[in-house]
MIDOSE-1310 file (N, C-alpha, C; in nm, 2 decimals, decimal comma, always signed):
residues 225
miik	+0,08/-0,12/+0,00/+0,00/+0,00/+0,00/+0,09/+0,12/+0,00; +0,07/+0,21/-0,10/+0,15/+0,33/-0,10/+0,09/+0,45/-0,04; -0,05/+0,46/-0,04/-0,12/+0,57/+0,02/-0,23/+0,51/+0,10; -0,25/+0,56/+0,22/-0,37/+0,52/+0,31/-0,41/+0,64/+0,38
tdnl	-0,54/+0,68/+0,37/-0,59/+0,79/+0,45/-0,71/+0,74/+0,53; -0,72/+0,78/+0,66/-0,83/+0,75/+0,75/-0,90/+0,87/+0,79; -1,02/+0,89/+0,75/-1,11/+1,00/+0,80/-1,04/+1,13/+0,79; -0,98/+1,15/+0,67/-0,90/+1,28/+0,65/-0,99/+1,40/+0,63
krsf	-0,97/+1,50/+0,71/-1,05/+1,62/+0,71/-0,96/+1,74/+0,70; -1,01/+1,85/+0,63/-0,94/+1,97/+0,62/-1,04/+2,09/+0,61; -1,02/+2,18/+0,71/-1,11/+2,30/+0,71/-1,02/+2,42/+0,70; -1,08/+2,53/+0,66/-1,01/+2,66/+0,64/-1,10/+2,77/+0,71
kvgs	-1,04/+2,87/+0,76/-1,11/+2,99/+0,80/-1,11/+3,09/+0,68; -1,23/+3,13/+0,65/-1,25/+3,23/+0,54/-1,33/+3,34/+0,61; -1,26/+3,44/+0,65/-1,32/+3,55/+0,73/-1,36/+3,49/+0,86; -1,49/+3,50/+0,90/-1,54/+3,45/+1,02/-1,60/+3,31/+1,00
ekve	-1,60/+3,26/+0,88/-1,66/+3,13/+0,85/-1,56/+3,02/+0,85; -1,60/+2,90/+0,88/-1,52/+2,78/+0,87/-1,57/+2,70/+0,75; -1,48/+2,68/+0,65/-1,51/+2,60/+0,53/-1,45/+2,46/+0,54; -1,53/+2,36/+0,53/-1,49/+2,22/+0,54/-1,46/+2,17/+0,40
alkg	-1,33/+2,17/+0,36/-1,30/+2,13/+0,22/-1,30/+1,98/+0,21; -1,25/+1,91/+0,31/-1,26/+1,76/+0,31/-1,33/+1,72/+0,44; -1,43/+1,63/+0,43/-1,52/+1,60/+0,54/-1,50/+1,46/+0,59; -1,39/+1,39/+0,55/-1,37/+1,25/+0,60/-1,34/+1,16/+0,48
idll	-1,21/+1,16/+0,43/-1,17/+1,08/+0,32/-1,10/+0,96/+0,36; -1,15/+0,84/+0,32/-1,08/+0,71/+0,33/-1,04/+0,67/+0,20; -0,91/+0,66/+0,18/-0,85/+0,63/+0,05/-0,74/+0,53/+0,06; -0,74/+0,43/-0,03/-0,63/+0,33/-0,04/-0,57/+0,33/-0,18
verg	-0,45/+0,34/-0,20/-0,38/+0,34/-0,33/-0,27/+0,24/-0,33; -0,27/+0,14/-0,42/-0,17/+0,04/-0,43/-0,05/+0,10/-0,51; +0,07/+0,05/-0,49/+0,18/+0,08/-0,57/+0,16/+0,04/-0,71; +0,19/+0,13/-0,81/+0,18/+0,10/-0,95/+0,04/+0,13/-1,01
efls	-0,05/+0,19/-0,93/-0,18/+0,23/-0,98/-0,17/+0,35/-1,07; -0,27/+0,37/-1,16/-0,28/+0,49/-1,24/-0,43/+0,53/-1,22; -0,45/+0,63/-1,14/-0,59/+0,67/-1,10/-0,61/+0,82/-1,13; -0,73/+0,86/-1,15/-0,77/+0,99/-1,17/-0,86/+1,04/-1,05
imgp	-0,84/+1,16/-1,01/-0,93/+1,22/-0,91/-1,01/+1,33/-0,98; -1,14/+1,32/-0,98/-1,22/+1,42/-1,05/-1,32/+1,49/-0,95; -1,37/+1,60/-1,00/-1,47/+1,67/-0,92/-1,48/+1,81/-0,97; -1,59/+1,88/-0,95/-1,61/+2,02/-0,99/-1,53/+2,11/-0,90
sgsg	-1,52/+2,23/-0,95/-1,44/+2,33/-0,87/-1,50/+2,35/-0,73; -1,42/+2,34/-0,63/-1,46/+2,35/-0,49/-1,50/+2,22/-0,43; -1,48/+2,11/-0,50/-1,52/+1,98/-0,45/-1,43/+1,93/-0,34; -1,30/+1,97/-0,35/-1,20/+1,93/-0,25/-1,09/+1,85/-0,31
kttl	-1,10/+1,83/-0,45/-1,00/+1,74/-0,51/-0,86/+1,80/-0,50; -0,84/+1,93/-0,52/-0,71/+2,00/-0,51/-0,66/+1,99/-0,37; -0,75/+2,01/-0,27/-0,71/+2,00/-0,13/-0,66/+1,86/-0,10; -0,73/+1,76/-0,15/-0,68/+1,63/-0,13/-0,55/+1,60/-0,19
mnii	-0,53/+1,65/-0,31/-0,40/+1,63/-0,37/-0,29/+1,70/-0,29; -0,32/+1,82/-0,24/-0,22/+1,90/-0,17/-0,18/+1,82/-0,04; -0,27/+1,75/+0,02/-0,24/+1,68/+0,14/-0,16/+1,55/+0,11; -0,21/+1,47/+0,02/-0,14/+1,35/-0,01/-0,01/+1,37/-0,09
gcld	+0,00/+1,49/-0,14/+0,13/+1,53/-0,20/+0,22/+1,60/-0,11; +0,18/+1,61/+0,02/+0,27/+1,66/+0,13/+0,29/+1,81/+0,11; +0,20/+1,88/+0,04/+0,21/+2,03/+0,03/+0,13/+2,09/+0,14; +0,04/+2,02/+0,21/-0,05/+2,07/+0,31/-0,07/+1,95/+0,41
tpts	-0,12/+1,99/+0,53/-0,15/+1,89/+0,63/-0,30/+1,89/+0,67; -0,35/+1,78/+0,71/-0,50/+1,77/+0,74/-0,53/+1,84/+0,87; -0,65/+1,88/+0,89/-0,70/+1,93/+1,02/-0,71/+1,81/+1,12; -0,76/+1,70/+1,07/-0,76/+1,58/+1,15/-0,76/+1,46/+1,06
gsyy	-0,75/+1,34/+1,12/-0,74/+1,22/+1,04/-0,59/+1,18/+1,02; -0,57/+1,07/+0,95/-0,44/+1,02/+0,93/-0,40/+1,00/+0,79; -0,28/+1,02/+0,75/-0,23/+1,00/+0,62/-0,09/+0,92/+0,63; -0,09/+0,80/+0,57/+0,03/+0,72/+0,56/+0,08/+0,71/+0,42
lnnq	+0,21/+0,74/+0,40/+0,27/+0,73/+0,27/+0,38/+0,63/+0,29; +0,38/+0,52/+0,21/+0,47/+0,41/+0,22/+0,48/+0,36/+0,37; +0,36/+0,35/+0,43/+0,35/+0,30/+0,57/+0,41/+0,40/+0,67; +0,44/+0,52/+0,64/+0,49/+0,62/+0,73/+0,38/+0,72/+0,75
lvnd	+0,35/+0,75/+0,88/+0,25/+0,85/+0,92/+0,32/+0,99/+0,89; +0,26/+1,06/+0,80/+0,33/+1,19/+0,76/+0,26/+1,31/+0,80; +0,13/+1,30/+0,84/+0,05/+1,43/+0,86/+0,10/+1,51/+0,98; +0,18/+1,45/+1,07/+0,22/+1,52/+1,19/+0,37/+1,56/+1,18
ladd	+0,43/+1,54/+1,06/+0,57/+1,58/+1,04/+0,59/+1,73/+1,03; +0,71/+1,78/+1,07/+0,74/+1,92/+1,06/+0,76/+1,95/+0,91; +0,75/+2,08/+0,88/+0,76/+2,13/+0,74/+0,89/+2,08/+0,67; +1,00/+2,09/+0,74/+1,13/+2,04/+0,68/+1,13/+1,90/+0,65
dlal	+1,06/+1,82/+0,73/+1,05/+1,67/+0,70/+0,96/+1,65/+0,58; +0,85/+1,72/+0,58/+0,76/+1,71/+0,46/+0,83/+1,75/+0,33; +0,92/+1,85/+0,34/+0,99/+1,90/+0,22/+1,08/+1,79/+0,17; +1,15/+1,72/+0,27/+1,24/+1,60/+0,23/+1,16/+1,49/+0,16
irnk	+1,04/+1,46/+0,22/+0,96/+1,36/+0,16/+0,91/+1,40/+0,02; +0,87/+1,52/+0,00/+0,83/+1,57/-0,13/+0,94/+1,55/-0,23; +1,06/+1,59/-0,19/+1,17/+1,58/-0,29/+1,21/+1,44/-0,32; +1,20/+1,35/-0,22/+1,24/+1,21/-0,24/+1,13/+1,12/-0,30
eigf	+1,01/+1,14/-0,25/+0,90/+1,04/-0,28/+0,80/+1,09/-0,39; +0,80/+1,22/-0,42/+0,68/+1,27/-0,49/+0,73/+1,36/-0,61; +0,68/+1,34/-0,73/+0,70/+1,43/-0,84/+0,57/+1,50/-0,88; +0,58/+1,62/-0,92/+0,46/+1,70/-0,95/+0,47/+1,75/-1,10
vfqs	+0,36/+1,74/-1,17/+0,35/+1,79/-1,30/+0,22/+1,88/-1,30; +0,24/+2,01/-1,34/+0,13/+2,10/-1,34/+0,09/+2,15/-1,48; -0,03/+2,20/-1,48/-0,09/+2,25/-1,61/+0,00/+2,36/-1,67; +0,06/+2,45/-1,59/+0,14/+2,56/-1,65/+0,29/+2,53/-1,65
fhll	+0,33/+2,40/-1,64/+0,46/+2,36/-1,66/+0,56/+2,40/-1,54; +0,56/+2,53/-1,50/+0,64/+2,58/-1,39/+0,79/+2,56/-1,42; +0,83/+2,58/-1,55/+0,97/+2,57/-1,58/+1,04/+2,71/-1,56; +1,17/+2,71/-1,53/+1,24/+2,83/-1,52/+1,28/+2,88/-1,66
akns	+1,24/+3,00/-1,70/+1,24/+3,04/-1,84/+1,39/+3,06/-1,89; +1,48/+3,09/-1,80/+1,62/+3,12/-1,85/+1,70/+2,99/-1,84; +1,65/+2,89/-1,80/+1,72/+2,76/-1,79/+1,69/+2,67/-1,90; +1,79/+2,59/-1,94/+1,77/+2,49/-2,05/+1,68/+2,38/-1,99
alnn	+1,64/+2,29/-2,08/+1,56/+2,17/-2,04/+1,64/+2,09/-1,94; +1,77/+2,07/-1,97/+1,86/+2,00/-1,89/+1,87/+2,06/-1,75; +1,89/+2,19/-1,74/+1,90/+2,26/-1,61/+1,77/+2,26/-1,53; +1,66/+2,26/-1,60/+1,53/+2,25/-1,53/+1,52/+2,11/-1,46
vllp	+1,56/+2,01/-1,53/+1,55/+1,87/-1,48/+1,65/+1,85/-1,37; +1,76/+1,92/-1,38/+1,87/+1,90/-1,27/+1,83/+1,96/-1,14; +1,73/+2,05/-1,13/+1,70/+2,12/-1,01/+1,67/+2,03/-0,89; +1,58/+1,93/-0,91/+1,55/+1,85/-0,79/+1,67/+1,77/-0,74
lkya	+1,76/+1,74/-0,83/+1,88/+1,66/-0,80/+1,98/+1,75/-0,72; +1,98/+1,88/-0,75/+2,07/+1,97/-0,67/+2,01/+1,98/-0,53; +1,88/+2,00/-0,52/+1,82/+2,01/-0,39/+1,84/+1,88/-0,31; +1,85/+1,77/-0,38/+1,87/+1,64/-0,31/+2,02/+1,61/-0,28
gvkq	+2,11/+1,70/-0,32/+2,25/+1,69/-0,29/+2,32/+1,58/-0,38; +2,27/+1,55/-0,49/+2,33/+1,45/-0,58/+2,45/+1,52/-0,65; +2,56/+1,44/-0,65/+2,68/+1,50/-0,71/+2,66/+1,53/-0,86; +2,73/+1,64/-0,90/+2,71/+1,69/-1,04/+2,72/+1,59/-1,15
eeay	+2,82/+1,51/-1,15/+2,84/+1,42/-1,26/+2,73/+1,32/-1,27; +2,69/+1,26/-1,15/+2,58/+1,17/-1,15/+2,45/+1,23/-1,19; +2,43/+1,36/-1,14/+2,31/+1,43/-1,17/+2,29/+1,45/-1,32; +2,40/+1,49/-1,39/+2,39/+1,51/-1,54/+2,35/+1,38/-1,61
vlak	+2,40/+1,27/-1,56/+2,37/+1,14/-1,62/+2,22/+1,11/-1,60; +2,17/+1,13/-1,48/+2,03/+1,10/-1,45/+1,94/+1,19/-1,53; +1,97/+1,32/-1,53/+1,89/+1,41/-1,60/+1,88/+1,38/-1,75; +2,00/+1,35/-1,81/+2,00/+1,32/-1,96/+1,92/+1,19/-1,98
nvld	+1,94/+1,10/-1,90/+1,86/+0,97/-1,92/+1,71/+0,99/-1,91; +1,67/+1,07/-1,82/+1,52/+1,09/-1,80/+1,47/+1,17/-1,92; +1,54/+1,27/-1,97/+1,50/+1,35/-2,09/+1,49/+1,26/-2,21; +1,59/+1,16/-2,22/+1,58/+1,06/-2,33/+1,45/+0,98/-2,31
kvgl	+1,42/+0,94/-2,19/+1,30/+0,86/-2,16/+1,17/+0,92/-2,21; +1,17/+1,06/-2,20/+1,04/+1,13/-2,24/+1,06/+1,18/-2,39; +1,16/+1,14/-2,46/+1,17/+1,17/-2,60/+1,23/+1,31/-2,63; +1,32/+1,36/-2,54/+1,37/+1,49/-2,56/+1,53/+1,49/-2,56
sdrv	+1,59/+1,38/-2,60/+1,73/+1,38/-2,60/+1,80/+1,48/-2,69; +1,72/+1,53/-2,79/+1,77/+1,63/-2,89/+1,74/+1,77/-2,85; +1,68/+1,79/-2,73/+1,63/+1,92/-2,69/+1,69/+1,96/-2,55; +1,79/+1,89/-2,51/+1,84/+1,91/-2,37/+1,89/+2,06/-2,35
nhap	+1,94/+2,12/-2,45/+2,00/+2,26/-2,43/+1,91/+2,37/-2,48; +1,78/+2,33/-2,51/+1,68/+2,43/-2,55/+1,62/+2,49/-2,43; +1,59/+2,63/-2,43/+1,52/+2,69/-2,33/+1,37/+2,67/-2,35; +1,28/+2,69/-2,25/+1,14/+2,66/-2,26/+1,08/+2,74/-2,38
sels	+1,13/+2,86/-2,41/+1,07/+2,94/-2,52/+1,10/+2,88/-2,65; +1,20/+2,79/-2,66/+1,24/+2,73/-2,78/+1,17/+2,59/-2,80; +1,08/+2,56/-2,71/+1,01/+2,43/-2,71/+0,86/+2,45/-2,73; +0,79/+2,35/-2,79/+0,65/+2,36/-2,80/+0,58/+2,33/-2,66
ggqq	+0,45/+2,35/-2,65/+0,39/+2,33/-2,52/+0,40/+2,18/-2,48; +0,39/+2,09/-2,58/+0,40/+1,95/-2,54/+0,54/+1,91/-2,50; +0,64/+1,98/-2,56/+0,78/+1,95/-2,52/+0,81/+2,01/-2,38; +0,75/+2,13/-2,36/+0,77/+2,18/-2,22/+0,71/+2,09/-2,12
qrva	+0,59/+2,03/-2,15/+0,53/+1,94/-2,05/+0,61/+1,82/-2,03; +0,68/+1,77/-2,14/+0,77/+1,66/-2,13/+0,89/+1,69/-2,04; +0,94/+1,81/-2,05/+1,04/+1,85/-1,96/+1,00/+1,85/-1,81; +0,87/+1,90/-1,79/+0,82/+1,90/-1,66/+0,80/+1,76/-1,61
iara	+0,76/+1,66/-1,69/+0,74/+1,52/-1,65/+0,88/+1,46/-1,62; +0,98/+1,50/-1,70/+1,12/+1,45/-1,68/+1,17/+1,50/-1,54; +1,14/+1,63/-1,51/+1,18/+1,68/-1,38/+1,11/+1,61/-1,27; +0,98/+1,57/-1,29/+0,91/+1,50/-1,18/+0,96/+1,36/-1,16
lvnk	+1,02/+1,30/-1,27/+1,07/+1,16/-1,26/+1,21/+1,15/-1,22; +1,29/+1,25/-1,22/+1,43/+1,24/-1,21/+1,48/+1,18/-1,08; +1,41/+1,21/-0,97/+1,44/+1,16/-0,84/+1,38/+1,02/-0,81; +1,33/+0,96/-0,92/+1,26/+0,82/-0,91/+1,16/+0,82/-0,79
psiv	+1,06/+0,91/-0,80/+0,96/+0,92/-0,69/+0,87/+0,80/-0,68; +0,81/+0,78/-0,56/+0,71/+0,68/-0,54/+0,59/+0,71/-0,62; +0,55/+0,84/-0,63/+0,43/+0,88/-0,69/+0,45/+1,00/-0,78; +0,39/+1,01/-0,89/+0,38/+1,13/-0,97/+0,24/+1,18/-0,97
fade	+0,22/+1,31/-0,92/+0,10/+1,38/-0,92/+0,09/+1,47/-1,05; -0,01/+1,45/-1,13/-0,03/+1,54/-1,25/-0,16/+1,62/-1,23; -0,14/+1,75/-1,21/-0,26/+1,84/-1,19/-0,30/+1,90/-1,32; -0,41/+1,86/-1,38/-0,46/+1,91/-1,51/-0,34/+1,92/-1,61
ptgn	-0,27/+1,81/-1,63/-0,14/+1,82/-1,71/-0,16/+1,85/-1,86; -0,29/+1,83/-1,91/-0,32/+1,85/-2,05/-0,39/+1,98/-2,07; -0,42/+2,06/-1,96/-0,50/+2,17/-1,97/-0,46/+2,28/-2,06; -0,33/+2,30/-2,08/-0,28/+2,41/-2,17/-0,23/+2,35/-2,30
ldsk	-0,27/+2,23/-2,34/-0,23/+2,17/-2,46/-0,35/+2,14/-2,55; -0,32/+2,14/-2,68/-0,42/+2,10/-2,78/-0,45/+1,96/-2,77; -0,56/+1,91/-2,82/-0,60/+1,77/-2,80/-0,50/+1,67/-2,85; -0,44/+1,69/-2,96/-0,34/+1,60/-3,01/-0,22/+1,59/-2,92
tgdd	-0,17/+1,70/-2,88/-0,05/+1,71/-2,79/-0,09/+1,65/-2,65; -0,21/+1,68/-2,60/-0,26/+1,62/-2,48/-0,27/+1,47/-2,48; -0,31/+1,42/-2,60/-0,31/+1,27/-2,62/-0,17/+1,21/-2,61; -0,08/+1,28/-2,67/+0,06/+1,23/-2,67/+0,12/+1,23/-2,52
vmel	+0,08/+1,33/-2,44/+0,13/+1,34/-2,30/+0,06/+1,22/-2,22; -0,07/+1,20/-2,25/-0,14/+1,09/-2,18/-0,08/+0,95/-2,22; -0,03/+0,94/-2,34/+0,03/+0,81/-2,39/+0,16/+0,79/-2,31; +0,23/+0,90/-2,28/+0,36/+0,90/-2,21/+0,33/+0,85/-2,06
fkel	+0,22/+0,91/-2,00/+0,18/+0,86/-1,87/+0,15/+0,71/-1,87; +0,08/+0,67/-1,97/+0,04/+0,52/-1,97/+0,17/+0,44/-1,98; +0,26/+0,48/-2,06/+0,39/+0,41/-2,08/+0,47/+0,40/-1,95; +0,47/+0,52/-1,88/+0,54/+0,52/-1,75/+0,47/+0,43/-1,65
nsqg	+0,34/+0,43/-1,65/+0,27/+0,34/-1,56/+0,29/+0,20/-1,59; +0,30/+0,16/-1,72/+0,33/+0,03/-1,76/+0,46/-0,02/-1,71; +0,55/+0,08/-1,68/+0,69/+0,04/-1,63/+0,69/+0,04/-1,47; +0,57/+0,06/-1,41/+0,55/+0,05/-1,27/+0,54/+0,18/-1,19
qtii	+0,54/+0,29/-1,26/+0,52/+0,42/-1,19/+0,38/+0,44/-1,15; +0,37/+0,48/-1,02/+0,23/+0,52/-0,96/+0,20/+0,66/-1,01; +0,08/+0,68/-1,07/+0,05/+0,81/-1,12/-0,09/+0,85/-1,07; -0,11/+0,97/-1,01/-0,23/+1,02/-0,97/-0,26/+1,15/-1,05
lith	-0,37/+1,14/-1,12/-0,41/+1,25/-1,21/-0,52/+1,33/-1,15; -0,51/+1,46/-1,15/-0,62/+1,55/-1,11/-0,67/+1,61/-1,23; -0,80/+1,59/-1,26/-0,86/+1,65/-1,38/-1,01/+1,67/-1,37; -1,06/+1,76/-1,45/-1,21/+1,78/-1,45/-1,26/+1,72/-1,59
eedi	-1,17/+1,67/-1,67/-1,21/+1,62/-1,80/-1,23/+1,47/-1,80; -1,35/+1,43/-1,83/-1,38/+1,29/-1,82/-1,30/+1,21/-1,92; -1,28/+1,26/-2,04/-1,21/+1,18/-2,15/-1,07/+1,16/-2,11; -1,01/+1,25/-2,03/-0,87/+1,24/-1,98/-0,87/+1,13/-1,87
amqs	-0,97/+1,15/-1,78/-0,98/+1,05/-1,66/-1,00/+0,91/-1,71; -1,07/+0,89/-1,82/-1,10/+0,76/-1,87/-0,98/+0,69/-1,92; -0,87/+0,76/-1,94/-0,75/+0,69/-1,99/-0,67/+0,64/-1,87; -0,71/+0,66/-1,75/-0,64/+0,60/-1,63/-0,71/+0,47/-1,61
krii	-0,68/+0,40/-1,50/-0,74/+0,27/-1,47/-0,84/+0,27/-1,35; -0,85/+0,39/-1,29/-0,94/+0,40/-1,17/-0,98/+0,55/-1,16; -1,11/+0,57/-1,14/-1,16/+0,71/-1,13/-1,23/+0,73/-1,00; -1,18/+0,83/-0,92/-1,24/+0,87/-0,79/-1,31/+1,00/-0,81
nikd	-1,44/+1,01/-0,79/-1,51/+1,13/-0,79/-1,53/+1,19/-0,65; -1,49/+1,32/-0,64/-1,50/+1,39/-0,51/-1,61/+1,49/-0,53; -1,70/+1,50/-0,43/-1,81/+1,60/-0,43/-1,83/+1,64/-0,29; -1,83/+1,77/-0,27/-1,86/+1,83/-0,14/-1,77/+1,77/-0,03
glie	-1,64/+1,75/-0,06/-1,55/+1,71/+0,04/-1,55/+1,56/+0,07; -1,63/+1,48/+0,00/-1,64/+1,34/+0,02/-1,62/+1,26/-0,11; -1,58/+1,13/-0,10/-1,57/+1,05/-0,21/-1,71/+1,00/-0,25; -1,75/+1,05/-0,37/-1,89/+1,01/-0,42/-1,89/+0,88/-0,49
sder	-1,78/+0,85/-0,56/-1,77/+0,72/-0,63/-1,62/+0,68/-0,65; -1,60/+0,55/-0,66/-1,46/+0,50/-0,68/-1,47/+0,38/-0,76; -1,44/+0,39/-0,89/-1,46/+0,29/-0,99/-1,33/+0,25/-1,06; -1,31/+0,12/-1,08/-1,20/+0,08/-1,16/-1,25/+0,06/-1,31
i	-1,16/+0,09/-1,40/-1,20/+0,09/-1,54/-1,15/-0,04/-1,61
């Protein structure tokens, strides 16, 4: 079991009001799964991703990642887990504009303290894995949207994370390029990578192997495809 949550709740103060974003989430994810989390705006899906991605902590309940209770860890410990265990891919790529594809992918390795020579080998290998071996020295402005997203995927993979979270990864891409990116996720999953996709697009979600629908802070449905 790679993810386990028990009665996970998260509330926020908005002015004088208390907003319950998550009202008790019980979730089990096996290693090697490819699942989608869907839900309308305000449903709690992003809050859930932030907690299981160690970007936020729950108000109450328990979250275990690789059998380790993580919801009570200090911020520094959570940052270490994020860097080691989790890769993120976002809709807007989040690449550094003045850095080459290679240098963007090298960043997590620098934070992890990997020696330069080893880091270059790892970064080049993962760029080759996503089909960008001929674009390593190109800046983001010299790459298409699909190529930029592949750089972002390579950056997410370079530390060999337990899980890759993809938050609306095709949202800024045309349908053909989005399909290409989804094919890459499928290929990575076939090699054993655990992938959790956050999306509001049903046709994108249907390309995963399990769909969890979140509504009003609760799991409304959980279906395997």
